[in-house]
C-alpha positions as CSV (number, residue, x, y, z in Angstrom):
1,M,58.7,163.4,72.6
2,S,61.9,162.5,70.8
3,V,63.6,161.7,74.1
4,E,60.8,159.3,75.0
5,I,61.1,157.6,71.6
6,G,64.9,157.3,72.1
7,V,64.5,155.7,75.5
8,I,61.8,153.4,74.3
9,C,64.0,152.3,71.3
10,T,67.0,151.8,73.7
11,L,64.9,149.7,76.1
12,L,63.4,147.7,73.2
13,G,66.9,147.1,71.7
14,A,68.2,146.0,75.1
15,L,65.2,143.6,75.5
16,L,65.7,142.2,72.0
17,G,69.4,141.8,72.6
18,Y,68.8,139.9,75.9
19,L,66.2,137.6,74.3
20,G,68.6,136.9,71.5
21,F,71.3,136.1,74.0
22,R,69.1,133.7,75.9
23,R,68.0,132.0,72.7
24,N,71.6,131.5,71.6
25,E,72.6,130.3,75.0
26,N,69.9,127.6,74.8
27,K,71.2,126.6,71.4
28,D,74.7,126.4,72.7
29,I,73.6,124.1,75.6
30,K,71.8,121.8,73.2
31,E,74.8,121.7,70.9
32,D,77.1,120.9,73.8
33,A,74.8,118.1,75.0
34,K,74.6,116.7,71.5
35,S,78.4,116.8,71.2
36,N,78.9,115.2,74.6
37,A,76.4,112.4,73.7
38,H,78.3,111.8,70.4
39,L,81.7,111.7,72.3
40,S,80.3,109.3,74.9
41,T,79.0,107.0,72.2
42,T,82.2,107.1,70.3
43,L,84.2,106.4,73.5
44,A,82.0,103.4,74.3
45,Y,82.5,102.1,70.8
46,I,86.3,102.5,71.1
47,S,86.3,100.9,74.5
48,K,84.4,97.9,73.2
49,G,86.9,97.6,70.3
50,V,89.8,97.6,72.7
51,D,88.2,94.9,74.8
52,D,87.7,92.8,71.6
53,I,91.3,93.3,70.7
54,R,92.4,92.3,74.2
55,L,90.4,89.1,73.9
56,D,91.9,88.3,70.5
57,I,95.4,88.8,71.8
58,K,94.7,86.4,74.8
59,A,93.4,83.8,72.4
60,Q,96.4,84.3,70.1
61,D,98.7,83.9,73.1
62,R,97.0,80.6,74.0
63,R,97.4,79.3,70.5
64,T,101.1,80.3,70.4
65,T,101.7,78.6,73.7
66,D,100.0,75.4,72.3
67,I,102.1,75.6,69.2
68,D,105.3,76.0,71.2
69,S,104.5,72.9,73.3
70,R,103.7,70.9,70.2
71,L,107.0,72.1,68.5
72,I,109.0,71.1,71.5
73,R,107.5,67.5,71.4
74,V,108.2,67.3,67.6
75,E,111.8,68.4,68.2
76,E,112.3,65.8,70.9
77,S,110.8,63.1,68.7
78,S,113.0,64.2,65.9
79,K,116.1,64.0,68.1
80,S,115.1,60.5,69.2
81,A,114.5,59.4,65.6
82,H,117.9,60.8,64.5
83,K,119.6,58.8,67.3
84,R,117.8,55.7,66.2
85,I,118.9,56.3,62.6
86,D,122.5,57.0,63.7
87,T,122.5,53.7,65.7
88,L,121.1,51.8,62.6
89,E,123.8,53.3,60.4
90,K,126.5,52.3,62.8
91,E,125.2,48.8,62.9
92,G,125.3,48.7,59.1
93,V,121.7,47.9,58.5
């Protein structure tokens, strides 16, 4: 009788151990899925931020190019004005 009780307890313990393992395995799968979803969302957010930064840099580059061309025109105009002023000074006006 005690052998039968021991075998029954062993089988019951093995069954409970297996069920606990399966339950924890399902929890692990759910946690992994939740973690992967969070990482995917975060990655998408970072990707959108990088795209926004890239667009801002392109716009800034266009503004810098525009300012460069305007500065060149101002420098040319300034040179021309200085030449006219120098000519007027030489004429004694």
